[in-house]
C-alpha positions in Angstrom: 0.0 0.0 0.2 1.0 3.4 -1.0 -0.1 6.7 0.1 -0.8 7.6 -3.5 -3.2 4.7 -3.8 -4.8 5.6 -0.4 -5.0 9.6 -1.8 -7.1 7.8 -4.9 -9.1 5.4 -3.0 -12.8 5.4 -2.4 -14.2 5.8 1.1 -14.7 2.0 1.1 -11.2 0.8 0.2 -9.2 3.8 2.4 -11.1 3.0 5.5 -10.5 -1.1 5.1 -6.6 -0.2 4.3 -6.5 2.0 7.7 -9.0 0.8 9.9 -6.6 -1.4 12.0 -4.6 1.8 12.8 -7.1 2.9 15.7 -8.1 -0.6 17.7 -11.4 -1.7 16.5 -12.4 1.7 15.7 -12.7 2.2 11.5 -14.6 5.6 12.3 -11.3 7.3 12.5 -10.3 6.2 9.0 -13.6 6.8 7.6 -14.2 10.2 8.8 -10.7 11.1 7.6 -11.0 10.2 3.8 -12.7 13.6 3.1 -9.5 15.1 4.2 -7.4 13.7 1.2 -5.1 14.3 -0.8 -2.3 13.8 1.9 1.0 15.2 1.4 2.6 12.7 3.2 2.5 10.3 5.7 3.0 12.5 8.7 0.2 14.8 7.2 -1.9 11.8 6.9 -1.4 11.0 10.7 -2.0 14.1 11.6 -5.2 14.4 10.3 -6.5 11.0 11.2 -4.9 12.1 14.8 -7.3 15.2 14.5 -10.2 13.2 13.8 -9.8 11.2 16.9 -9.1 14.3 18.9 -11.9 16.4 17.9 -14.3 13.1 18.7 -16.7 13.5 21.3 -15.4 12.5 24.1 -18.0 9.3 24.4 -16.3 8.2 21.0 -13.1 8.9 22.4 -13.7 6.2 25.6 -15.1 3.7 23.2 -12.0 3.8 21.3 -9.8 3.8 24.7 -11.7 1.0 25.9 -11.4 -0.8 22.5 -7.5 -1.8 23.8 -6.9 -4.5 25.6 -5.4 -4.9 29.1 -1.6 -5.6 28.8 -1.1 -9.1 29.2 -4.6 -9.5 30.1 -7.0 -12.2 29.8 -7.7 -11.8 25.8 -3.7 -12.3 25.5 -3.6 -15.6 27.3 -6.6 -16.4 25.4 -4.7 -15.5 22.1 -7.8 -13.1 21.2 -5.8 -10.0 20.9 -5.7 -8.6 16.9 -2.4 -9.3 15.2 -1.3 -6.2 15.4 -1.3 -5.9 19.5 -0.1 -9.6 19.8 3.1 -8.0 18.1 3.0 -5.0 19.8 2.8 -6.7 23.5 5.3 -9.2 22.2 7.6 -6.9 21.5 7.7 -5.6 25.0 8.0 -8.5 26.6 4.5 -9.3 27.6 4.1 -12.5 26.0 7.2 -14.3 28.3 5.9 -13.2 31.5 6.8 -14.7 34.8 3.6 -15.8 37.2 4.9 -13.3 39.8 5.4 -10.4 36.7 1.4 -11.9 35.0 0.2 -11.0 38.5 1.7 -7.7 38.8 0.3 -6.7 35.6 -3.2 -8.3 36.6 -2.9 -6.2 39.8 -1.9 -3.0 38.1 -4.6 -3.2 35.3 -7.3 -4.0 38.0 -6.6 -1.1 39.7 -6.0 1.0 37.1 -9.5 0.3 35.4 -11.2 0.4 39.0 -9.8 4.2 39.2 -9.8 5.4 35.4 -12.9 3.0 34.0 -10.8 2.1 30.8 -7.4 0.6 30.5 -4.2 1.6 30.7 -2.6 2.3 27.5 1.2 2.8 26.3 2.5 1.9 23.3 4.1 -1.1 24.2 6.6 -1.4 21.3 8.3 1.9 22.7 8.9 0.1 26.0 10.1 -2.6 27.5 7.9 -4.4 30.3 9.8 -2.9 33.3 9.3 0.5 32.0 5.5 -0.3 31.3 5.2 -1.2 35.0 7.0 1.6 36.3 4.2 4.3 33.7 1.6 2.3 35.7 2.6 2.8 38.9 3.2 6.9 38.2 0.3 7.4 36.1 -2.1 5.7 39.0 -1.6 8.6 40.7 -2.9 11.2 37.7 -6.6 12.3 37.8 -9.1 11.2 35.3 -8.6 14.1 32.7 -4.9 13.4 32.4 -5.1 10.2 31.9 -7.5 10.3 29.5 -5.4 12.7 27.5 -2.1 10.6 28.0 -4.2 7.2 26.6 -5.2 9.4 23.2 -1.5 10.4 23.1 -0.5 6.5 23.4 -2.9 5.6 20.9 -1.5 8.1 18.6 2.1 6.7 18.9 0.5 3.4 18.3 -1.3 4.6 15.2 2.1 6.0 13.7 3.8 2.8 14.3 1.2 0.7 12.9 0.9 3.2 9.9 4.6 3.1 9.2 4.0 -0.8 9.0 1.1 -0.6 6.5 2.6 2.1 3.7 5.9 1.4 1.6 6.6 5.0 1.2 6.1 5.4 5.0 9.7 7.0 5.3 8.3 10.0 3.3 
């Protein structure tokens, strides 16, 4: 897939090509389609993120909640998306000791109880120890700060997924 192909794609093809960038939320790509043509990959990413950031809070929360817990039940049952599986594995989350798994579960549960959505971090840019440290630190944030942090992490995840998708992503 190239940016030129995306720029000439109809809404359905554009959405299908980019639906995976934002976890179970193809609406981000679909609503960004009308802003074509994109000058480069960074411009495309900026516009996708603007769509996400401009969405009503309820829609943003649905996107945040579409993300799985890190090293959570879905991961243990092999029910993650292909992208999430690879991202969690890259951070070492697919090879946790029993003690590490218990720590992740406790942190996930405490975080979700406080904020009512899953802890989100760009796993590909972090090792498991850094993720645990971030979980501990971010537990002390207020809900508005964590909502913004989740969206910022989703932007990083989408950027890496977009680079994986487009053959000309270095442009």
